[in-house]
C-alpha positions as CSV (number, residue, x, y, z in Angstrom):
1,M,-41.9,-15.7,6.4
2,S,-38.1,-16.0,7.2
3,I,-35.1,-14.0,5.3
4,R,-33.6,-17.2,4.2
5,T,-36.7,-18.0,2.4
6,R,-38.0,-14.7,0.9
7,D,-34.5,-14.4,-0.5
8,A,-34.7,-17.9,-1.8
9,I,-38.3,-16.6,-3.8
10,R,-37.1,-13.7,-5.2
11,M,-34.1,-15.9,-6.5
12,R,-36.7,-18.2,-8.1
13,D,-38.8,-15.3,-9.2
14,I,-35.4,-13.6,-11.4
15,A,-34.9,-16.9,-12.7
16,A,-38.1,-17.9,-13.9
17,E,-38.2,-14.5,-14.8
18,F,-35.5,-14.9,-17.3
19,G,-35.4,-17.9,-18.3
20,V,-32.1,-19.3,-15.8
21,S,-31.1,-21.6,-12.7
22,V,-31.8,-20.5,-9.4
23,V,-27.7,-20.9,-9.2
24,T,-27.1,-18.3,-12.2
25,V,-28.7,-15.9,-10.7
26,S,-27.0,-17.2,-7.2
27,K,-23.7,-16.8,-8.7
28,V,-24.6,-13.3,-10.6
29,L,-25.8,-12.0,-7.3
30,R,-21.7,-12.9,-5.9
31,N,-20.2,-11.9,-9.0
32,Q,-18.7,-15.8,-9.8
33,G,-19.8,-17.6,-12.8
34,R,-19.0,-17.8,-16.8
35,I,-21.9,-15.7,-17.4
36,S,-22.1,-13.2,-20.8
37,S,-22.2,-10.0,-19.9
38,A,-26.1,-8.8,-21.4
39,M,-27.4,-11.6,-19.0
40,R,-25.4,-10.6,-15.8
41,E,-26.6,-6.5,-16.2
42,R,-30.3,-8.3,-16.5
43,I,-30.0,-9.7,-13.8
44,L,-28.8,-8.0,-11.1
45,R,-31.1,-4.7,-12.7
46,R,-34.1,-6.6,-11.8
47,A,-32.6,-7.8,-8.4
48,K,-32.0,-4.0,-7.9
49,E,-35.7,-3.4,-8.6
50,L,-36.9,-6.1,-6.0
51,N,-34.9,-4.6,-3.4
52,Y,-33.2,-7.8,-3.6
53,S,-29.9,-8.1,-1.5
54,P,-28.5,-11.0,-0.1
55,D,-28.8,-12.7,3.5
56,L,-25.4,-12.7,4.2
57,A,-25.7,-14.5,7.5
58,A,-27.1,-17.5,5.7
59,R,-24.4,-16.8,2.5
60,S,-21.3,-17.0,5.2
61,L,-23.1,-20.3,6.9
62,A,-23.3,-21.9,3.8
63,T,-19.5,-21.4,2.6
64,G,-18.2,-20.7,5.7
65,R,-16.7,-17.4,5.0
66,T,-17.4,-13.8,6.1
67,Y,-16.7,-12.5,2.9
68,L,-14.6,-9.6,4.6
69,V,-10.5,-8.6,3.9
70,G,-9.0,-6.5,6.8
71,M,-6.3,-4.2,5.9
72,V,-4.0,-2.3,8.9
73,V,-2.1,0.0,7.9
74,P,0.7,2.4,9.5
75,D,-0.9,5.5,8.9
76,L,-5.2,6.2,7.3
77,M,-4.1,9.9,6.1
78,H,-1.2,8.6,4.4
79,P,-1.7,9.2,0.7
80,F,0.0,6.3,-0.6
81,F,-1.7,4.1,1.5
82,A,-4.4,5.4,1.6
83,A,-4.8,5.3,-2.3
84,I,-3.9,1.4,-2.1
85,A,-6.4,0.9,0.2
86,K,-9.5,2.9,-2.4
87,E,-7.9,0.6,-4.8
88,L,-8.5,-2.6,-3.0
89,A,-11.9,-2.0,-1.8
90,R,-13.1,-0.8,-5.3
91,S,-11.6,-4.9,-6.9
92,L,-13.2,-6.3,-3.7
93,R,-16.5,-4.7,-4.1
94,E,-16.5,-6.2,-7.4
95,A,-15.8,-9.4,-6.5
96,G,-18.6,-9.8,-3.7
97,Y,-16.0,-9.2,-0.9
98,S,-15.9,-6.0,2.0
99,L,-12.5,-4.1,2.8
100,V,-13.0,-3.2,6.9
101,I,-9.5,-0.9,7.1
102,S,-7.9,-0.4,10.6
103,S,-5.0,2.1,11.3
104,S,-1.9,0.8,13.9
105,D,-0.6,4.6,14.5
106,E,2.9,2.7,14.2
107,D,2.6,1.4,17.7
108,P,3.1,-2.6,17.3
109,V,0.9,-2.8,20.7
110,L,-2.1,-0.9,18.8
111,E,-1.9,-2.5,15.8
112,L,-1.8,-6.5,17.4
113,Q,-5.5,-5.2,19.4
114,E,-6.4,-4.2,16.0
115,I,-5.8,-7.4,13.8
116,E,-7.5,-9.6,16.7
117,A,-11.1,-7.0,16.7
118,L,-10.9,-8.3,13.1
119,L,-9.7,-11.8,13.7
120,A,-12.6,-11.6,15.7
121,R,-14.7,-10.8,13.0
122,R,-13.4,-14.2,11.5
123,I,-11.8,-12.3,8.4
124,D,-11.2,-13.9,5.4
125,A,-8.0,-12.3,5.0
126,L,-6.0,-10.2,6.0
127,V,-3.5,-7.8,4.3
128,L,-0.3,-5.6,6.8
129,A,1.1,-2.7,6.6
130,S,3.1,-3.3,10.3
131,S,4.5,-1.6,12.2
132,E,6.7,-4.6,13.6
133,H,10.1,-5.6,12.7
134,S,10.6,-8.9,14.6
135,K,9.3,-12.1,13.2
136,S,8.9,-13.5,16.0
137,S,6.3,-11.2,17.1
138,S,3.3,-12.1,19.2
139,I,1.3,-10.2,15.8
140,F,2.4,-13.3,13.5
141,K,1.7,-15.6,16.2
142,S,-1.9,-14.4,16.8
143,I,-2.7,-14.7,13.4
144,H,-1.2,-17.9,12.2
145,G,-3.0,-18.9,15.6
146,A,-6.2,-17.6,13.9
147,G,-5.2,-19.6,10.3
148,V,-5.9,-16.4,8.8
149,P,-4.1,-16.2,5.1
150,F,-2.3,-13.3,5.5
151,L,0.2,-10.5,2.7
152,L,2.5,-8.4,4.3
153,L,1.8,-5.3,2.0
154,D,4.9,-2.7,1.4
155,R,6.9,-3.9,4.5
156,P,8.7,-7.3,4.5
157,I,9.7,-8.5,7.5
158,R,13.3,-9.9,7.8
159,G,13.1,-13.4,8.0
160,L,9.2,-13.9,8.0
161,N,8.8,-16.0,5.0
162,V,5.3,-14.8,4.7
163,H,3.6,-13.5,1.0
164,F,4.3,-10.1,0.4
165,V,2.9,-7.3,-2.6
166,G,5.8,-3.9,-2.9
167,S,8.4,-2.7,-4.2
168,D,12.4,-3.8,-4.9
169,D,13.8,-0.5,-2.0
170,K,17.2,-1.5,-2.8
171,A,16.3,-0.3,-6.6
172,I,14.2,2.2,-5.1
173,G,17.7,3.7,-3.5
174,R,19.4,3.2,-6.7
175,L,17.1,4.3,-8.6
176,A,16.8,7.9,-7.2
177,T,20.7,8.4,-6.3
178,E,21.5,7.8,-10.0
179,H,18.9,10.4,-11.4
180,L,21.1,12.6,-9.2
181,I,24.2,11.2,-10.0
182,E,23.6,11.7,-14.1
183,R,22.3,15.1,-13.7
184,G,25.5,16.2,-12.8
185,Y,25.0,16.4,-9.0
186,Q,28.1,16.4,-6.7
187,R,27.4,16.6,-3.1
188,I,23.9,13.9,-2.6
189,A,22.9,13.6,0.5
190,H,20.1,11.9,2.1
191,I,17.5,11.8,4.5
192,G,16.0,8.6,5.9
193,L,14.4,5.9,8.5
194,S,15.9,3.8,9.6
195,S,13.6,2.6,12.1
196,L,11.7,0.4,8.8
197,S,13.5,-2.0,6.3
198,I,12.1,-0.3,3.3
199,G,14.4,2.1,4.8
200,N,17.4,0.5,5.1
201,G,17.1,-0.9,2.0
202,R,16.1,3.0,-0.1
203,L,20.0,3.7,2.1
204,D,21.8,0.4,1.1
205,G,20.6,1.3,-3.5
206,Y,22.2,4.9,-1.8
207,K,25.5,3.4,-0.5
208,T,25.3,0.7,-3.1
209,T,25.2,3.6,-5.9
210,L,27.2,6.0,-4.6
211,K,30.3,4.0,-4.1
212,S,29.9,2.2,-7.5
213,H,30.5,5.9,-9.0
214,G,33.3,5.9,-6.8
215,R,31.9,8.3,-4.8
216,Q,32.6,8.7,-1.1
217,I,29.9,8.1,1.5
218,Q,29.6,10.8,4.3
219,A,28.3,10.5,7.3
220,D,27.1,14.0,8.1
221,R,25.0,13.9,4.8
222,I,23.1,10.9,5.9
223,I,20.1,12.5,8.1
224,F,17.9,10.0,10.2
225,V,14.2,11.2,11.7
226,E,11.2,8.8,13.0
227,S,8.9,9.3,10.9
228,G,7.5,9.4,7.3
229,D,4.2,9.5,7.8
230,E,2.1,12.6,10.1
231,R,5.1,13.3,10.7
232,G,6.9,13.5,7.8
233,E,6.8,16.9,7.4
234,E,8.3,17.8,9.8
235,C,11.0,15.9,9.8
236,G,12.1,16.4,6.9
237,Y,12.1,20.5,7.0
238,A,13.7,20.1,10.1
239,A,16.3,17.5,8.6
240,M,16.9,19.7,5.9
241,Q,17.8,22.4,7.8
242,K,20.9,20.2,9.2
243,L,21.9,19.6,5.7
244,L,22.1,23.4,5.1
245,T,24.8,23.8,8.2
246,L,27.2,21.8,6.0
247,N,29.4,23.1,4.4
248,P,29.6,22.4,1.4
249,R,26.2,22.3,2.2
250,P,24.6,19.1,0.0
251,D,23.8,20.4,-3.8
252,A,21.2,17.3,-4.0
253,I,19.1,15.3,-1.6
254,F,17.6,12.0,-1.8
255,C,14.9,11.6,0.6
256,F,12.8,8.6,2.0
257,N,9.5,9.6,0.6
258,D,7.9,12.5,-0.7
259,I,6.0,13.9,2.3
260,I,9.4,14.3,3.5
261,A,10.6,15.6,0.3
262,S,7.7,18.6,1.1
263,G,9.1,19.5,4.5
264,A,12.2,19.7,2.6
265,Q,11.6,21.7,-0.2
266,K,9.8,24.2,2.4
267,A,13.6,24.6,4.5
268,V,15.3,25.0,1.3
269,A,12.9,28.2,0.3
270,E,12.4,29.6,3.4
271,A,16.6,30.2,2.6
272,G,15.9,31.9,0.5
273,L,17.4,28.7,-2.2
274,A,16.2,27.8,-5.6
275,I,14.9,24.3,-6.4
276,P,16.3,22.7,-8.4
277,G,19.5,25.0,-9.7
278,D,20.9,25.4,-5.3
279,I,19.5,22.0,-4.2
280,A,17.3,19.7,-6.4
281,L,15.0,17.1,-4.4
282,I,14.2,13.5,-5.0
283,G,11.4,11.6,-2.9
284,V,9.5,8.5,-3.5
285,S,5.8,7.1,-4.2
286,N,4.5,9.9,-6.6
287,L,1.7,11.7,-4.5
288,A,1.3,14.1,-6.9
289,G,0.6,11.6,-9.3
290,L,-2.8,10.5,-6.4
291,S,-5.6,13.8,-7.7
292,F,-5.4,15.0,-3.5
293,W,-2.0,15.3,-3.2
294,N,0.2,17.8,-5.4
295,A,0.2,21.1,-3.7
296,L,4.1,21.7,-3.3
297,Q,5.8,25.1,-4.7
298,V,8.2,22.9,-7.3
299,P,6.8,19.5,-9.0
300,L,8.4,16.8,-7.1
301,S,10.7,14.1,-9.4
302,T,9.8,11.0,-7.6
303,V,10.0,7.1,-7.4
304,D,6.7,5.7,-8.4
305,Q,5.5,2.7,-6.9
306,D,3.1,2.2,-9.2
307,V,-0.5,2.7,-6.7
308,P,-3.2,0.7,-9.0
309,K,-0.5,-2.0,-9.8
310,L,0.7,-2.3,-5.8
311,A,-3.3,-3.3,-5.2
312,A,-4.1,-5.1,-8.4
313,A,-1.3,-7.3,-7.1
314,T,-2.6,-7.0,-3.1
315,M,-6.1,-8.3,-5.0
316,E,-4.7,-10.6,-6.9
317,Q,-3.1,-13.3,-4.4
318,I,-6.1,-12.7,-2.1
319,L,-8.3,-14.2,-4.2
320,N,-5.9,-16.4,-4.7
321,L,-5.8,-17.6,-0.7
322,Q,-8.9,-17.8,-1.0
323,K,-9.1,-20.5,-3.7
324,R,-6.3,-22.9,-1.8
325,P,-7.4,-25.5,0.9
326,G,-4.0,-25.7,1.4
327,P,-1.1,-23.3,2.9
328,P,0.1,-22.1,-0.9
329,E,3.9,-21.3,-1.2
330,P,4.4,-17.9,-0.6
331,R,5.1,-15.2,-2.9
332,R,6.9,-12.6,-3.3
333,I,5.5,-9.8,-5.9
334,L,8.4,-7.0,-6.3
335,V,5.9,-3.9,-8.9
336,P,8.3,-2.7,-11.7
337,L,9.0,0.7,-10.2
338,K,9.0,3.8,-12.6
339,L,11.1,7.3,-12.3
340,I,9.7,10.4,-12.6
341,V,11.4,13.5,-13.8
342,R,10.1,16.9,-12.8
343,D,11.4,20.0,-12.1
344,S,12.5,19.8,-8.2
345,T,15.9,18.0,-10.3
């Protein structure tokens, strides 16, 4: 007896047992349809008892879908992207999809290879936090050529009009810098990342806020680093050491993210200075709000990008892309930000 025939028999058995149609059982197993929670629970429990699992190959042939969503991020070890992936995988699983995750290691060549491998698996949608900067990249030509709906996560690409879920990075810069000004700090520096559009947005917010308060923008108080991910702490440490040589030295630092801020905090401590008494620090992402990243000696003030809402907005957009037959109008979803004030400021 074929797997497909055996599956059909088991579905009929379950349907007969509960006095419902095979269609109802199928919808429950695919997490679809308006079916009472009590009936849904009974059907799922019985399916588990029978060790029933749908034939995914037959399901794919019947629907034209693989129920796979691809996700490519710059660094799988980055707590921010890891947390989003975890939330997204859980939500997709509940909707009958599986998430396939890859890392680009901030390398556009590797990113293209990973994307093409995912496209070869006939994914239904792609979530991409790209290391690329140009809308004319071969990465986007490959995705468009495959006809797979996709959205950019966290990192917009200038001039590329596609679905996007992320944060208003200029607003992040404004919120962090405004907080430091309100606290009375006078010599506010910035450790940034100029290689990414989000880094430029946060720098723009920093500069705009200083100007609005009549503050001068001093070039030596802006330090750009190479990495905010795998080498972020190392880069933050080195940048803070440079800022400590200034005379007068800064009394507050707005860091591109919490990882860079953690390296900066280490340099301040090694210099025998107090946080925030001598130097205040603020980061971005609220990594201390994640269960596996809360080890800083001085709790860090930060701009919270709200990982759960980012994941929920991404999930909603993925499902919308599956429902519409034609290419929908690109949507730009910006998740609200929240200032988290802790001991570092």
